[in-house]
C-alpha positions in Angstrom: -16.6 6.5 53.9 -17.8 9.9 52.0 -18.5 9.7 48.9 -16.4 12.6 48.3 -13.9 11.0 49.2 -14.1 7.9 46.7 -14.3 10.2 44.4 -11.2 11.7 45.2 -9.0 8.2 45.6 -10.6 6.8 42.4 -10.2 9.6 40.4 -6.8 10.5 41.6 -5.4 7.0 40.4 -6.8 6.8 36.8 -5.3 10.2 36.2 -1.5 8.5 37.4 -3.1 5.6 35.4 -4.0 7.8 32.3 -0.4 9.8 32.4 1.6 6.2 32.3 -0.8 5.1 29.5 0.3 8.1 27.5 3.6 8.1 28.1 3.7 4.2 27.0 2.3 4.9 24.2 4.1 7.6 22.9 7.4 6.3 23.6 7.1 3.4 21.8 5.6 5.4 19.0 8.5 7.5 19.3 11.0 4.8 19.1 9.1 3.3 16.3 9.3 6.5 13.7 13.5 5.9 14.1 13.3 2.9 12.6 13.1 3.2 8.3 9.5 3.8 7.2 7.8 6.0 4.7 6.1 8.8 5.3 2.6 7.6 5.0 3.2 4.8 7.4 5.0 7.1 10.1 1.9 9.3 9.8 -0.5 6.3 10.2 1.3 5.4 13.2 0.8 9.3 15.1 -2.4 9.2 13.7 -3.1 6.1 15.6 -1.9 7.3 18.4 -4.1 10.4 18.5 -7.4 7.8 17.6 -6.9 5.8 20.7 -7.3 8.3 23.2 -10.1 9.6 20.7 -8.0 13.0 20.5 -7.9 13.0 16.7 -10.5 15.6 16.2 -9.2 18.3 19.1 -6.2 17.8 17.4 -6.7 18.6 13.8 -9.0 21.4 15.4 -6.1 23.2 16.6 -3.5 21.8 14.0 -4.6 20.6 10.8 -1.9 18.2 9.3 -0.5 15.6 11.5 3.4 16.6 12.8 5.3 14.4 15.2 6.2 17.3 17.4 3.4 19.0 17.4 1.3 15.7 18.2 4.0 14.9 21.5 3.5 18.8 22.7 -0.5 18.1 22.7 -0.4 14.8 24.7 2.3 15.7 26.9 2.0 19.3 28.0 -1.0 20.9 26.2 -3.3 22.5 29.3 -6.6 22.3 26.7 -6.3 18.7 26.1 -7.8 17.2 29.6 -5.7 14.0 28.3 -2.1 15.4 28.6 0.1 14.1 31.0 0.7 17.8 32.4 -3.1 17.7 32.8 -3.2 14.0 34.3 -0.9 14.8 36.8 -1.9 17.9 38.0 -5.6 16.4 38.0 -3.8 13.3 40.1 -1.8 15.9 42.8 -5.3 17.8 43.1 -7.1 15.0 43.9 -4.7 13.8 46.2 -4.2 17.0 47.9 -7.8 16.9 48.3 -8.0 13.9 50.6 -4.7 14.4 52.0 -5.5 13.1 55.5 -6.9 9.7 54.0 -3.3 9.2 52.2 0.0 7.9 53.8 2.3 10.4 54.1 4.5 8.5 51.2 1.8 8.6 48.7 0.8 12.4 49.1 4.7 13.4 49.1 5.5 10.3 45.9 2.4 12.3 44.2 3.2 15.9 44.8 6.9 15.8 44.0 6.1 13.8 40.6 4.0 16.8 39.7 6.6 19.2 40.7 9.6 17.6 38.9 7.6 17.2 35.8 7.1 20.7 35.5 10.3 21.3 36.1 11.9 18.7 33.3 9.4 20.6 30.6 10.8 24.0 31.6 14.4 22.3 31.1 13.3 21.0 27.9 13.7 17.4 28.0 10.9 16.7 25.7 12.7 18.3 22.5 16.0 17.0 24.0 15.0 13.3 24.9 11.2 12.2 24.7 12.2 9.1 25.5 14.0 10.0 29.0 10.8 11.8 29.6 8.1 9.0 29.1 10.7 6.5 31.1 10.2 9.0 33.5 6.8 9.5 33.5 5.9 5.4 34.1 8.5 5.3 36.8 7.1 7.8 38.6 3.8 6.2 38.3 5.6 2.8 39.3 6.9 4.5 42.3 3.1 5.6 43.4 1.7 2.3 43.0 4.6 0.9 45.1 4.5 3.2 47.7 0.5 2.7 47.9 0.8 -0.8 47.8 3.2 -0.6 50.2 2.4 2.0 53.0 -1.7 2.0 52.8 -4.1 0.5 54.9 -6.0 -2.4 52.8 -9.5 -0.6 53.5 -11.9 1.2 51.3 -9.7 3.9 50.6 -7.1 1.4 48.8 -10.0 -0.2 47.4 -11.1 2.7 45.3 -7.6 3.2 44.4 -7.1 0.1 42.8 -10.4 0.1 40.9 -9.6 3.1 39.6 -6.2 2.3 38.1 -7.6 -1.3 36.9 -10.5 0.3 35.2 -8.4 2.5 33.4 -5.6 0.4 32.9 -8.2 -2.2 31.2 -9.9 0.7 29.1 -6.4 1.7 27.3 -5.7 -1.8 26.7 -8.4 -2.6 24.7 -8.2 0.5 23.1 -4.8 0.1 22.1 -5.5 -3.4 20.7 -8.5 -1.8 18.5 -6.6 0.3 17.3 -3.2 -1.3 16.6 -5.1 -4.2 14.5 -7.3 -2.1 12.7 -4.2 -0.4 11.5 -3.1 -4.0 10.1 -6.0 -4.8 8.3 -5.5 -5.1 4.7 -2.0 -4.9 4.8 -0.4 -8.8 5.2 3.0 -9.4 4.6 2.7 -11.4 1.9 1.3 -8.0 0.3 4.0 -6.1 2.0 7.4 -7.1 -0.7 10.1 -8.5 0.9 10.5 -6.4 4.0 7.0 -7.6 5.0 8.0 -9.7 7.8 10.1 -7.5 9.5 7.6 -4.9 9.6 5.2 -7.1 11.1 7.6 -7.5 13.6 8.5 -4.2 14.8 4.9 -3.5 14.5 3.4 -6.7 17.2 6.8 -5.8 19.3 5.9 -2.7 19.6 2.0 -3.1 20.9 3.8 -5.8 23.1 6.6 -3.4 24.5 3.7 -0.6 24.9 2.3 -2.7 27.6 5.8 -4.2 29.0 4.7 -7.6 27.5 7.2 -8.3 25.3 9.3 -10.6 27.2 6.1 -12.3 28.8 5.0 -13.3 25.4 8.1 -15.1 24.6 8.2 -16.7 27.9 5.0 -17.8 27.7 5.1 -18.7 23.8 8.4 -19.4 22.8 8.2 -18.5 19.4 7.8 -15.9 16.9 5.0 -13.2 17.6 1.8 -13.9 15.8 -1.4 -11.4 15.8 -3.6 -14.2 17.1 -1.8 -14.8 20.0 -0.9 -11.4 21.1 -4.4 -10.9 21.3 -4.5 -13.9 23.7 -2.1 -12.3 25.8 -3.8 -9.4 26.1 -6.9 -10.2 26.4 -7.3 -13.6 28.1 -4.1 -14.2 30.3 -5.5 -13.4 33.8 -1.8 -13.7 34.7 -0.7 -10.7 32.8 -1.0 -7.8 34.9 -2.4 -5.5 31.6 -4.4 -7.8 30.2 -8.4 -7.1 30.3 -9.2 -10.4 32.0 -6.5 -9.6 34.7 -8.1 -5.6 35.3 -11.7 -6.9 35.3 -10.6 -9.1 37.4 -9.3 -6.9 39.9 -12.0 -4.6 39.6 -14.6 -6.8 40.4 -12.3 -8.2 43.6 -12.2 -4.7 45.0 -15.6 -4.0 44.0 -16.7 -6.9 46.3 -15.1 -5.1 49.5 -16.5 -2.0 49.3 -20.3 -3.3 47.9 -23.1 -2.1 49.8 -27.0 -1.8 49.0 -27.6 -0.2 46.1 -24.5 -1.5 44.3 -25.7 -4.7 43.4 -25.9 -4.4 40.0 -22.8 -2.7 39.4 -21.1 -6.1 41.0 -23.3 -8.0 38.7 -22.1 -6.0 35.6 -18.6 -6.1 36.8 -19.0 -10.5 37.4 -20.8 -11.0 34.0 -17.8 -9.2 32.5 -14.9 -11.3 34.1 -16.9 -14.6 33.6 -17.1 -13.8 29.6 -13.2 -13.3 29.8 -12.7 -16.2 32.2 -14.3 -18.8 30.0 -13.8 -17.1 26.5 -11.6 -18.8 23.8 -9.8 -16.3 21.5 -10.5 -18.6 18.6 -14.0 -17.3 19.0 -13.5 -13.9 19.7 -11.6 -13.7 16.1 -14.2 -15.2 14.6 -17.0 -13.1 15.7 -14.2 -10.0 15.1 -11.8 -8.8 17.5 -13.2 -5.2 16.7 -16.6 -5.9 17.5 -15.7 -7.7 20.6 -13.1 -4.6 22.2 -16.1 -2.4 21.0 -18.6 -4.5 23.1 -16.0 -4.7 25.9 -15.3 -0.5 25.8 -19.1 -0.1 26.4 -19.5 -2.4 29.1 -16.8 -1.0 31.2 -18.5 2.1 30.5 -21.1 1.1 31.9 -19.7 -0.2 34.5 -17.6 3.2 35.5 -21.1 4.9 35.0 -22.1 2.0 38.1 -19.8 3.1 40.3 -19.7 6.5 39.7 -23.5 6.2 40.7 -23.1 4.0 43.3 -20.3 5.2 45.2 -19.1 8.4 44.0 -20.1 12.0 43.5 -22.8 12.4 40.8 -21.7 13.9 37.5 
């Protein structure tokens, strides 16, 4: 396969996954902001949302103080923000258009229609009228795109590069989400939060789980109250959890093996080492050494893995 074709497939899937992840975080944060809480707590939630995507400095340079409506607009429709949902869907569509002949008709039409319909919804004012409805729509279109890809694409190299992009982006997002959300609660245990501490913690951890569609999964696996170590274990080490670090890394490794070439041995080794470390890790060891340090190291290793994939298979940056 030509490097340029692989590059478009890889980034098409990454941008679609990024749009979905942004919609997930925005939706949960919007729903949480409707709960009774102090203005400082509400501001911390929106600030954390920007921090996950490393957009805090860009936002403050343009808008200054944190304002929920401006943060939503910045992350949904701001064309100057390359990580906004609008820019991600446009980039996914442009990458798909560049390799139209490699995709099935269904995949192309789904991607193209998503871009066109999203613009219509923005013009109709859905973001201001009902943000949750818009975010749910973005998530649904990403699910549809993924389902059409799996259901209609020949599972050859093109399919493998699509999967590599999706799972690399998903693992990166889950790690960022965990890092920021766990850090937000440090120094604020339930015992110091007053009589409503336990309730506030429940909503906080529920929001984290719902942002990765893991609330029902947590209940099924652990069958008890939501506890931070078990949330971390579910989202890091459970290989049967679709958005966990272990599952995403395992899928990247599996698809990398299918496209491996003579120059990709080191990249494959990095992926295998990362997957192995997650497979045999224990949450007690991770928490003892520090969750932030572990997640920061994971993000660095994912960055190195992405650089290796780009060097070995894609168009050089």
